[in-house]
C-alpha positions as CSV (number, residue, x, y, z in Angstrom):
1,M,8.1,21.3,-7.8
2,P,8.4,20.1,-11.5
3,S,7.1,16.4,-10.6
4,L,3.8,18.1,-9.3
5,V,2.9,20.1,-12.5
6,A,3.9,16.9,-14.5
7,S,1.6,14.6,-12.3
8,N,-1.3,17.1,-12.9
9,P,-2.1,19.6,-15.9
10,Q,-4.4,21.9,-13.8
11,V,-1.9,23.5,-11.4
12,R,-1.3,26.9,-11.3
13,C,1.9,28.0,-10.1
14,A,2.6,31.6,-8.3
15,I,6.1,31.9,-7.7
16,R,9.0,34.9,-7.0
17,N,11.6,33.8,-9.4
18,P,10.9,34.5,-13.5
19,D,13.9,31.8,-14.2
20,R,11.3,29.3,-12.8
21,A,8.8,30.3,-15.1
22,D,9.5,28.6,-18.6
23,E,10.4,25.4,-16.9
24,L,7.1,25.2,-15.1
25,R,5.2,26.5,-18.2
26,A,7.0,23.8,-20.3
27,L,5.0,21.4,-18.4
28,G,2.0,22.7,-18.7
29,A,1.8,24.3,-15.7
30,K,-0.1,27.9,-15.7
31,V,2.7,30.8,-13.9
32,T,2.3,34.0,-12.5
33,V,5.3,35.4,-10.9
34,G,5.3,38.3,-9.0
35,R,5.5,38.8,-4.7
36,L,3.7,36.6,-2.8
37,D,3.4,38.9,0.5
38,E,0.2,40.6,-0.4
39,A,-3.1,38.8,0.7
40,D,-5.0,40.7,-1.7
41,A,-2.7,40.0,-4.8
42,L,-2.3,36.7,-4.0
43,S,-6.6,36.3,-3.7
44,E,-6.9,36.7,-7.1
45,V,-4.0,34.5,-8.4
46,L,-6.6,32.0,-6.8
47,S,-9.4,32.6,-7.9
48,G,-11.4,29.3,-9.5
49,I,-8.6,27.1,-7.2
50,E,-9.4,24.3,-6.1
51,T,-6.7,23.8,-3.6
52,V,-3.4,25.4,-2.4
53,I,-0.1,23.5,-1.9
54,H,1.9,25.9,0.3
55,L,6.1,25.6,-0.3
56,V,7.2,29.0,0.3
57,G,9.5,29.3,3.1
58,G,12.6,26.8,3.8
59,L,15.9,27.2,5.8
60,G,17.4,29.0,3.3
61,Q,17.3,32.2,4.7
62,P,20.1,34.7,6.2
63,D,18.7,35.2,9.5
64,D,16.5,34.0,12.1
65,D,13.9,37.3,11.2
66,A,13.6,35.8,7.6
67,L,13.2,32.7,8.8
68,L,10.0,33.7,10.5
69,E,8.7,36.1,7.8
70,A,9.3,32.7,5.1
71,N,7.5,30.5,7.2
72,H,5.1,31.8,9.2
73,R,4.0,35.3,7.9
74,S,4.3,33.2,4.1
75,T,1.3,31.2,5.8
76,L,-0.7,33.8,7.2
77,I,-1.1,35.4,3.9
78,A,-1.9,32.4,1.9
79,L,-4.5,31.3,4.5
80,E,-5.9,34.7,3.9
81,A,-5.9,34.3,0.4
82,A,-7.0,31.1,0.3
83,R,-10.2,32.1,2.3
84,S,-11.3,35.1,0.1
85,A,-10.7,33.4,-3.2
86,G,-12.8,30.1,-1.7
87,V,-10.6,27.5,-1.7
88,A,-11.4,24.4,-0.4
89,R,-8.2,22.7,0.8
90,F,-4.8,23.9,1.9
91,L,-1.5,21.3,1.7
92,F,1.2,22.7,4.3
93,V,4.6,21.1,4.1
94,S,6.5,21.6,7.6
95,A,9.1,19.9,9.1
96,P,9.3,16.9,12.1
97,G,9.6,19.0,15.3
98,A,7.9,21.2,14.4
99,S,6.1,23.8,17.9
100,V,5.8,26.7,18.6
101,D,7.4,26.2,21.5
102,A,10.9,24.7,19.5
103,S,14.2,26.1,20.5
104,N,15.2,26.0,16.8
105,P,13.9,29.4,15.1
106,Y,12.9,27.2,12.1
107,L,11.1,24.1,13.8
108,R,9.2,27.4,15.8
109,A,8.1,29.3,12.6
110,K,7.5,26.0,11.3
111,G,5.0,25.3,14.2
112,L,3.4,28.9,14.5
113,A,2.5,28.3,10.8
114,E,0.8,25.1,11.8
115,E,-1.2,26.3,14.1
116,A,-2.1,29.1,11.9
117,V,-3.5,25.6,9.3
118,S,-5.1,24.0,11.5
119,V,-7.7,26.9,12.7
120,A,-8.1,28.1,9.0
121,G,-11.6,26.5,8.8
122,L,-10.0,24.9,5.7
123,D,-9.8,20.7,4.6
124,H,-6.1,20.6,5.5
125,L,-3.1,18.4,5.4
126,I,0.4,19.6,7.1
127,L,3.0,17.0,6.1
128,R,6.2,16.6,8.2
129,C,8.4,15.6,5.6
130,A,11.9,13.9,7.3
131,H,14.4,15.8,5.1
132,V,13.9,16.4,1.0
133,Y,16.7,15.7,-1.7
134,G,16.4,16.3,-5.1
135,L,17.9,18.9,-7.4
136,G,18.4,22.0,-5.3
137,G,17.1,22.1,-1.5
138,L,19.7,23.4,1.4
139,W,19.9,19.8,3.0
140,F,20.6,17.9,0.2
141,T,23.1,20.8,-1.1
142,S,25.2,20.6,2.0
143,A,25.4,16.8,2.3
144,V,26.6,16.9,-1.1
145,Q,29.0,19.8,-0.7
146,C,30.6,18.3,2.4
147,A,30.9,14.9,0.9
148,T,33.0,16.5,-1.9
149,A,34.9,18.7,0.9
150,S,38.6,18.1,1.7
151,P,38.0,16.4,3.8
152,P,34.6,15.7,4.2
153,V,32.3,17.1,6.6
154,V,29.4,15.7,9.0
155,V,27.2,18.6,10.2
156,G,26.8,16.5,13.9
157,D,28.5,14.3,15.7
158,G,27.5,12.0,12.5
159,T,25.2,9.1,15.0
160,Q,22.3,11.2,14.4
161,L,19.4,9.1,12.0
162,L,17.9,10.2,9.2
163,A,15.3,9.0,6.9
164,P,15.7,11.3,3.7
165,V,12.5,11.6,1.1
166,L,13.3,12.2,-2.6
167,A,11.5,15.9,-3.9
168,D,9.4,13.2,-6.0
169,D,8.0,11.3,-3.6
170,V,7.0,14.3,-1.6
171,A,5.4,15.9,-5.0
172,A,3.5,12.0,-5.8
173,V,2.2,12.8,-1.6
174,L,0.8,16.0,-2.2
175,A,-0.8,14.9,-5.3
176,A,-2.4,12.2,-4.4
177,A,-3.9,14.3,-1.0
178,D,-5.1,16.9,-3.1
179,A,-6.7,14.1,-5.5
180,R,-8.1,12.5,-2.6
181,P,-12.4,13.3,-2.5
182,E,-13.1,12.7,0.8
183,P,-10.9,15.1,3.6
184,L,-8.1,13.8,4.9
185,V,-7.7,16.7,7.8
186,G,-4.9,16.4,10.3
187,T,-1.3,16.4,10.9
188,Y,1.0,13.8,8.7
189,G,4.5,12.4,8.7
190,L,6.6,11.5,5.6
191,E,10.0,9.8,5.2
192,G,12.1,7.9,3.2
193,P,12.1,3.6,3.6
194,D,15.5,3.5,4.3
195,V,17.2,4.6,7.5
196,V,20.9,5.8,7.7
197,T,23.1,8.1,10.4
198,A,24.6,11.2,8.7
199,D,28.1,9.3,9.1
200,E,26.2,6.4,6.6
201,L,25.0,8.6,4.0
202,L,28.8,10.6,3.5
203,E,29.7,7.2,3.0
204,L,26.5,6.8,-0.2
205,L,27.4,10.3,-1.5
206,A,31.5,9.9,-0.6
207,G,32.4,6.2,-0.9
208,A,33.3,3.9,1.5
209,G,36.2,4.4,3.9
210,V,36.1,8.4,4.1
211,T,37.5,10.0,7.2
212,S,35.0,12.7,8.4
213,E,35.3,15.4,10.4
214,H,32.7,16.4,12.4
215,V,31.6,20.1,13.0
216,V,28.9,21.4,15.1
217,G,27.3,25.0,15.9
218,E,28.7,28.6,15.2
219,E,31.6,26.2,13.7
220,A,29.0,24.4,11.0
221,A,27.4,27.3,10.2
222,A,30.9,28.9,9.1
223,R,32.0,25.6,7.4
224,L,29.2,25.4,5.4
225,T,28.7,29.0,4.5
226,A,32.4,28.7,3.3
227,L,31.5,25.6,1.2
228,L,28.0,27.3,0.0
229,G,28.9,30.5,-0.9
230,I,26.0,31.7,0.6
231,P,24.9,32.4,4.4
232,V,24.0,29.7,6.1
233,T,22.4,30.6,9.5
234,R,22.9,28.6,13.1
235,A,19.2,27.3,13.3
236,A,20.3,25.5,9.6
237,A,23.2,23.8,10.7
238,D,21.6,22.8,14.0
239,L,18.8,21.3,12.4
240,F,21.0,19.4,10.0
241,A,22.9,18.0,13.1
242,M,19.8,16.3,14.3
243,P,17.6,13.5,13.7
244,S,15.0,13.6,11.1
245,R,12.6,10.8,11.2
246,A,9.2,11.3,10.3
247,D,7.0,12.0,13.6
248,A,3.2,11.6,13.1
249,P,0.8,8.3,11.0
250,D,2.5,7.7,7.8
251,A,1.2,9.8,5.1
252,A,2.6,7.5,2.3
253,A,0.7,4.7,3.7
254,A,-2.4,6.3,4.4
255,L,-2.6,7.8,0.8
256,G,-1.3,4.2,-1.1
257,V,1.7,6.3,-2.8
258,P,5.1,4.0,-3.0
259,R,8.3,5.9,-1.8
260,S,11.7,5.7,-3.8
261,R,14.9,3.6,-2.3
262,L,17.8,6.1,-0.6
263,A,20.4,5.1,-3.4
264,D,18.2,4.8,-6.0
265,G,16.9,8.5,-5.0
266,I,20.4,10.0,-4.8
267,R,21.8,7.8,-8.0
268,S,18.7,9.6,-10.3
269,T,19.2,12.5,-8.6
270,L,23.3,12.8,-9.2
271,Q,22.4,11.6,-12.9
272,R,19.8,14.0,-13.1
273,A,22.6,17.1,-11.8
274,A,25.3,15.4,-14.2
275,R,22.9,16.7,-17.0
276,G,22.6,19.6,-15.9
């Protein structure tokens, strides 16, 4: 997350994609590129680190097993490495509705990961973010592609309530949590200041008065796969059809971090995309 790196000159980034390395180094981060699935190797990377911010995982996985691997097992490995390296604080990004009993595979994987973080014995913050938007990211990329399709597409019935939060604001909350001298242990939520329906979000992206098509389930997964050109699982499509609102105490209020208005954030994101 470049805005997080830019806010702190002492960031060390462990990444798997070498294409991101130069961008992060230009911002002043120390970057190591390689596999992140071995605790011993990761522990060496974490030597001397005070805080781990865990951003591995997400919805962009090919199947349910990969969702569990990316979102749960990666957390177990990072926690083991953090304890071995003497890390003091662990910040974990999760999602509203995460639970070990969730029927959605992604939310279940996040719930299992949250459980592991909470019992690891580290000063920790679990940050449950509503849909995050910015350059990249499966949800926002899907929303933009759906808005520019012909006809435009909305995943879900269109009435689900969303409070999207700008990626820069997520980074600001994580940076504030890292800088906080006293522990901030527990689960917090983060959402944007504006609540819209999925239909209203489509109008923000595509313009007022558009006539959209609503899709759910396997049809939604197939339509997103075709629009994005990458596999989109039923778990991701089902999550996009759900409401996305914070379900824990407000992290932005607790840490004194302002949040960007939705229209402003979308405008700035699309302008960045246009600049390449």
